[in-house]
C-alpha positions as CSV (number, residue, x, y, z in Angstrom):
1,X,-19.4,-7.9,-23.2
2,X,-15.7,-9.4,-22.5
3,X,-14.1,-8.2,-19.3
4,X,-10.5,-6.9,-19.8
5,X,-8.0,-6.7,-16.9
6,X,-4.3,-5.5,-17.4
7,X,-1.0,-5.5,-15.7
8,X,2.4,-5.3,-15.7
9,X,5.3,-5.3,-13.4
10,X,7.0,-2.5,-11.9
11,X,9.6,-1.1,-14.3
12,X,6.9,-1.8,-17.7
13,X,9.2,-4.1,-19.5
14,X,6.4,-6.6,-19.1
15,X,2.5,-5.9,-19.4
16,X,-0.3,-8.3,-20.1
17,X,-4.0,-8.2,-20.6
18,X,-6.3,-11.1,-19.6
19,X,-9.2,-11.1,-21.5
20,X,-12.5,-13.0,-19.5
21,X,-13.0,-14.1,-16.3
22,X,-10.8,-14.3,-13.7
23,X,-10.7,-17.0,-11.0
24,X,-11.1,-17.2,-7.1
25,X,-8.3,-14.8,-6.0
26,X,-6.2,-16.5,-2.9
27,X,-3.0,-16.0,-0.6
28,X,-0.8,-18.8,-0.6
29,X,1.4,-18.9,3.0
30,X,4.0,-21.3,2.2
31,X,7.6,-21.1,2.9
32,X,8.1,-21.4,-1.4
33,X,5.6,-18.4,-1.9
34,X,7.1,-16.3,0.6
35,X,10.6,-16.3,-1.1
36,X,9.1,-16.3,-4.3
37,X,7.1,-13.0,-3.7
38,X,10.0,-11.8,-1.0
39,X,7.0,-11.0,1.3
40,X,5.1,-12.4,3.8
41,X,2.8,-14.1,1.7
42,X,1.6,-14.6,-2.3
43,X,-1.7,-13.1,-3.2
44,X,-2.6,-14.6,-6.8
45,X,-5.6,-15.0,-9.0
46,X,-6.0,-17.9,-11.6
47,X,-7.3,-17.7,-14.8
48,X,-10.0,-19.2,-15.5
49,X,-10.4,-22.0,-18.4
50,X,-11.5,-19.5,-21.3
51,X,-9.5,-16.8,-19.8
52,X,-7.3,-15.5,-22.8
53,X,-3.4,-14.2,-21.2
54,X,-2.1,-12.4,-23.6
55,X,1.8,-10.5,-23.2
56,X,1.1,-7.4,-24.2
57,X,4.9,-6.1,-24.1
58,X,8.1,-8.3,-23.2
59,X,7.5,-11.4,-21.5
60,X,8.3,-13.1,-18.2
61,X,11.7,-15.0,-17.2
62,X,11.0,-18.1,-15.7
63,X,12.4,-19.9,-12.6
64,X,11.5,-23.3,-12.5
65,X,10.9,-23.5,-8.6
66,X,9.8,-27.2,-8.5
67,X,9.4,-30.2,-10.6
68,X,5.6,-28.6,-11.1
69,X,6.0,-25.1,-10.8
70,X,7.4,-22.0,-12.9
71,X,7.3,-18.7,-11.1
72,X,7.9,-15.7,-13.9
73,X,9.0,-12.4,-13.0
74,X,10.6,-9.4,-14.5
75,X,13.9,-10.0,-15.4
76,X,14.6,-5.9,-15.4
77,X,13.2,-5.0,-12.0
78,X,12.1,-8.5,-10.4
79,X,8.5,-8.3,-10.1
80,X,6.7,-11.5,-9.4
81,X,3.8,-12.0,-11.9
82,X,3.1,-15.5,-12.6
83,X,2.6,-19.1,-10.9
84,X,2.4,-22.1,-13.5
85,X,1.3,-25.0,-13.2
86,X,0.3,-28.1,-15.7
87,X,-3.5,-27.3,-14.4
88,X,-3.3,-23.7,-14.9
89,X,-1.5,-20.5,-14.0
90,X,-2.2,-17.7,-11.9
91,X,-0.8,-14.1,-12.1
92,X,0.2,-12.0,-8.9
93,X,-2.6,-9.5,-7.5
94,X,-0.5,-6.8,-7.0
95,X,1.0,-6.7,-10.5
96,X,-2.8,-5.5,-11.6
97,X,-3.5,-2.2,-12.7
98,X,-6.3,-1.9,-10.2
99,X,-5.7,-4.6,-7.6
100,X,-8.6,-3.7,-5.7
101,X,-11.2,-5.4,-7.7
102,X,-9.6,-8.9,-7.4
103,X,-10.6,-9.9,-3.9
104,X,-9.1,-13.1,-2.3
105,X,-11.3,-15.7,-1.2
106,X,-9.4,-18.5,0.3
107,X,-5.9,-19.3,1.8
108,X,-3.3,-22.2,1.2
109,X,0.0,-23.1,2.9
110,X,-1.5,-22.2,6.3
111,X,1.2,-24.3,7.9
112,X,3.5,-21.9,6.7
113,X,1.8,-18.7,7.7
114,X,3.8,-16.2,9.8
115,X,1.8,-16.0,13.5
116,X,2.2,-12.2,13.5
117,X,0.3,-11.7,9.8
118,X,-3.1,-12.1,11.8
119,X,-2.4,-9.1,13.9
120,X,-1.3,-7.0,10.8
121,X,-4.8,-4.9,11.0
122,X,-4.0,-3.8,14.9
123,X,-0.6,-2.4,13.9
124,X,-0.6,1.5,14.2
125,X,-1.1,3.3,11.0
126,X,-0.4,6.5,8.9
127,X,-0.6,7.6,5.3
128,X,2.4,8.5,3.6
129,X,2.1,12.3,4.2
130,X,1.6,11.8,7.7
131,X,5.2,10.1,8.1
132,X,7.2,13.5,9.2
133,X,10.2,11.9,9.8
134,X,10.8,11.3,6.3
135,X,8.8,14.0,4.4
136,X,12.0,15.4,2.9
137,X,13.2,12.5,1.6
138,X,9.8,11.7,0.2
139,X,9.6,14.9,-1.4
140,X,12.7,14.4,-3.3
141,X,11.4,10.9,-4.9
142,X,11.3,11.1,-8.3
143,X,9.2,7.5,-9.4
144,X,10.7,5.4,-12.5
145,X,7.7,3.0,-11.8
146,X,5.1,2.2,-14.7
147,X,2.1,3.8,-14.3
148,X,-1.2,1.9,-13.8
149,X,-2.1,1.6,-17.3
150,X,-0.9,0.6,-20.9
151,X,1.5,2.9,-22.5
152,X,2.5,2.9,-25.9
153,X,6.2,2.9,-25.2
154,X,7.8,2.7,-22.2
155,X,9.8,4.6,-20.1
156,X,8.0,7.5,-21.6
157,X,10.1,10.0,-23.8
158,X,11.5,12.9,-21.3
159,X,10.6,16.9,-22.9
160,X,14.3,17.1,-23.3
161,X,14.6,13.6,-25.4
162,X,14.6,14.8,-29.1
163,X,12.8,11.8,-30.1
């Protein structure tokens, strides 16, 4: 039986499905990936040869970040989605509906690694519910984020819509 993975951007304008096996999950610390993701590093998983990537809603917009790499992202919400090279493509692990099942097994570009990332697990932690200082703010949030599963349409019609 062929494994199916689904995912998409934060707003739901771009959705994808990968049929088949994924390659290795990785983390890239290079400065280009840091900027592309607006983050400490870029968690990516390659699509293995024989894997089939299908865009099921919309298409990513692409930025040619170098002569060899294009990076796909949602033009509406900015979610980073792809890393595309002549040798193959990779997808942002966080864009999958179930990112916990994709485990990074290697780190690249460690010369650009931010020194404090090795100590993230040493920082104090608390759950969202334990953040008492922002409880009122958190209670007022109404999420517009697409759910972690495919939908026929998005945004969903609200109960007050007549269509």
